[in-house]
C-alpha positions as CSV (number, residue, x, y, z in Angstrom):
1,M,71.5,28.0,-30.4
2,N,73.7,26.0,-28.3
3,E,76.8,27.6,-29.7
4,V,76.6,30.8,-28.6
5,R,79.5,33.3,-29.4
6,T,80.4,36.6,-27.4
7,L,81.1,39.3,-29.6
8,R,84.6,39.4,-28.2
9,S,85.2,35.6,-29.4
10,I,84.3,36.8,-33.4
11,V,86.4,40.0,-32.8
12,E,89.5,37.7,-31.6
13,E,89.0,35.5,-34.1
14,G,89.4,37.5,-37.1
15,L,86.7,39.9,-38.5
16,D,88.0,39.2,-41.8
17,N,86.5,35.8,-42.0
18,Y,82.6,37.5,-42.4
19,A,81.2,38.8,-45.3
20,G,78.8,41.1,-44.0
21,V,76.6,42.3,-40.1
22,F,73.3,42.4,-40.0
23,V,71.9,43.6,-36.5
24,P,67.9,42.9,-35.7
25,G,65.7,44.8,-34.2
26,G,64.3,44.7,-30.0
27,Q,65.4,46.4,-27.4
28,A,68.8,45.0,-27.1
29,P,70.0,48.0,-29.9
30,V,69.3,50.3,-27.8
31,V,69.9,49.0,-24.3
32,D,73.3,47.1,-25.2
33,L,74.4,47.1,-28.4
34,M,74.6,50.8,-29.2
35,Q,76.9,51.1,-26.4
36,D,79.1,47.8,-26.7
37,P,82.7,48.6,-27.6
38,D,83.0,44.9,-29.1
39,M,80.0,46.0,-31.6
40,G,82.2,49.0,-32.2
41,E,84.8,47.3,-33.0
42,V,83.0,45.2,-35.7
43,L,81.5,48.4,-36.9
44,R,84.6,50.1,-37.5
45,H,85.6,47.5,-39.5
46,F,83.3,46.4,-41.9
47,H,83.1,49.8,-42.2
48,E,86.6,51.0,-42.8
49,R,86.4,47.8,-45.7
50,S,83.0,48.9,-47.1
51,K,81.9,45.3,-46.4
52,P,77.5,45.2,-46.0
53,T,76.4,46.2,-42.6
54,A,72.4,45.8,-42.3
55,F,70.0,46.6,-39.5
56,L,66.0,45.6,-39.5
57,C,64.0,48.2,-36.5
58,H,66.0,49.6,-33.7
59,G,68.3,47.8,-34.9
60,P,70.5,50.9,-36.7
61,I,71.0,52.6,-33.5
62,A,73.3,50.2,-33.1
63,V,75.8,51.9,-35.4
64,A,76.0,54.3,-32.5
65,A,78.3,51.7,-31.0
66,A,81.3,53.0,-33.5
67,M,81.7,55.7,-32.0
68,P,84.4,56.5,-29.6
69,H,82.2,57.5,-26.4
70,A,78.9,55.7,-27.4
71,R,78.5,55.1,-23.9
72,E,78.7,58.6,-23.0
73,F,76.8,59.8,-26.1
74,R,73.9,57.2,-24.7
75,A,74.0,59.0,-21.5
76,A,73.8,62.4,-22.2
77,L,70.5,61.1,-24.6
78,I,69.4,59.4,-21.4
79,A,70.2,62.7,-19.8
80,G,68.0,64.6,-22.4
81,V,71.0,66.9,-23.0
82,P,71.2,66.4,-26.9
83,A,74.1,68.9,-27.2
84,K,76.2,67.0,-25.2
85,A,75.6,63.4,-27.3
86,A,76.2,66.2,-30.2
87,E,79.7,66.5,-29.0
88,W,80.4,63.2,-28.1
89,A,79.3,62.0,-31.6
90,K,81.7,64.1,-33.2
91,D,83.8,62.8,-36.2
92,W,81.2,59.4,-36.0
93,Q,82.0,56.9,-39.0
94,Y,78.2,57.4,-39.9
95,A,77.6,61.3,-39.9
96,G,75.8,62.3,-43.4
97,Y,74.6,59.0,-43.9
98,R,71.1,58.3,-45.2
99,M,69.4,56.0,-43.0
100,T,66.4,55.0,-41.6
101,V,65.0,53.5,-38.3
102,F,61.8,52.6,-36.3
103,S,60.3,55.8,-36.6
104,N,59.0,58.2,-33.3
105,S,55.5,57.9,-34.2
106,E,55.6,53.9,-34.5
107,E,57.2,53.8,-31.5
108,K,54.4,55.8,-29.8
109,V,52.1,52.9,-30.8
110,V,54.6,50.2,-29.4
111,E,54.9,52.1,-26.0
112,D,51.3,52.6,-25.5
113,Y,49.3,49.8,-26.7
114,I,52.3,47.0,-26.4
115,L,54.9,47.6,-23.8
116,H,53.2,50.1,-21.4
117,A,56.6,52.0,-21.0
118,K,58.6,54.5,-23.0
119,L,62.2,54.0,-23.9
120,Y,64.2,56.8,-22.6
121,F,64.6,58.7,-26.1
122,N,63.9,58.2,-29.3
123,V,66.3,56.3,-31.7
124,V,65.1,58.5,-34.6
125,D,66.2,61.6,-32.9
126,A,69.6,60.1,-31.5
127,L,70.5,59.1,-35.1
128,Q,69.8,62.7,-36.1
129,T,71.8,64.1,-33.1
130,A,74.4,61.6,-33.9
131,G,74.4,63.4,-37.8
132,G,72.6,60.3,-39.7
133,K,70.3,61.4,-42.5
134,V,66.8,60.0,-41.0
135,I,64.1,59.1,-43.6
136,T,60.9,57.6,-42.5
137,T,57.6,57.3,-44.1
138,A,54.7,59.2,-43.6
139,T,52.8,56.2,-43.2
140,D,53.5,54.0,-39.9
141,F,54.1,50.3,-40.0
142,E,54.9,50.6,-44.2
143,P,58.3,48.6,-45.6
144,H,61.2,50.8,-45.6
145,V,64.2,50.5,-46.6
146,V,67.3,52.7,-46.7
147,E,70.8,51.7,-48.3
148,D,73.6,54.2,-48.4
149,R,77.2,53.0,-49.5
150,E,77.7,50.1,-46.9
151,L,74.8,50.6,-44.4
152,I,71.4,48.9,-45.1
153,T,68.8,49.7,-43.2
154,G,65.4,48.5,-42.3
155,Q,62.5,50.6,-40.4
156,N,60.1,48.3,-39.0
157,P,59.7,44.4,-38.9
158,R,57.8,44.7,-42.3
159,S,61.0,45.6,-44.0
160,D,62.6,42.2,-43.9
161,R,62.4,41.0,-47.1
162,A,63.3,44.0,-48.6
163,L,65.9,44.4,-46.3
164,A,67.1,40.9,-47.2
165,G,67.2,41.7,-51.2
166,K,69.4,44.5,-50.8
167,F,71.8,42.9,-48.0
168,V,72.0,39.7,-50.5
169,A,72.8,41.4,-53.6
170,A,75.1,43.8,-51.6
171,L,77.0,40.6,-50.2
172,E,77.1,38.6,-53.5
173,R,78.6,42.4,-54.9
174,S,81.1,42.5,-52.0
175,L,82.5,38.7,-52.7
176,A,82.5,39.2,-56.2
177,M,85.3,42.4,-55.7
178,A,87.1,40.1,-53.0
């Protein structure tokens, strides 16, 4: 942790040196990463090369950063104008991908009993507005992982082991083809 690097420094170093990307959950993907231009550059690079990308819990919302207008997309979501958000998401690289993310009902539990605060928007709704095919479990906090092409998503923290297994397998396949 003493040699923390910025995404910009990694982009400048060259992304071809990396086999995959992993984004954990928490609030950072919802607040910062989903609108970070460097994250967008990383995701576009990996998407274009079909390199494995894995996201856990709230992490999948970070794929919004790949949009050319990610900041505007997020602002429209916060303003409560999903039609405008959908316009900003036009031609999104991950439209049509199957994915999962922390469900709306899981979010409500965390908002009501842990954070005692609400997010500006639901991540499920945001990804669906952008064109993602979001699949969540009927049972809250049950492990659930969805893999579609290079994108591997885990719904909640309990999905960590299954996600790690699929991510490692995808990295091994990708490296074997290199």
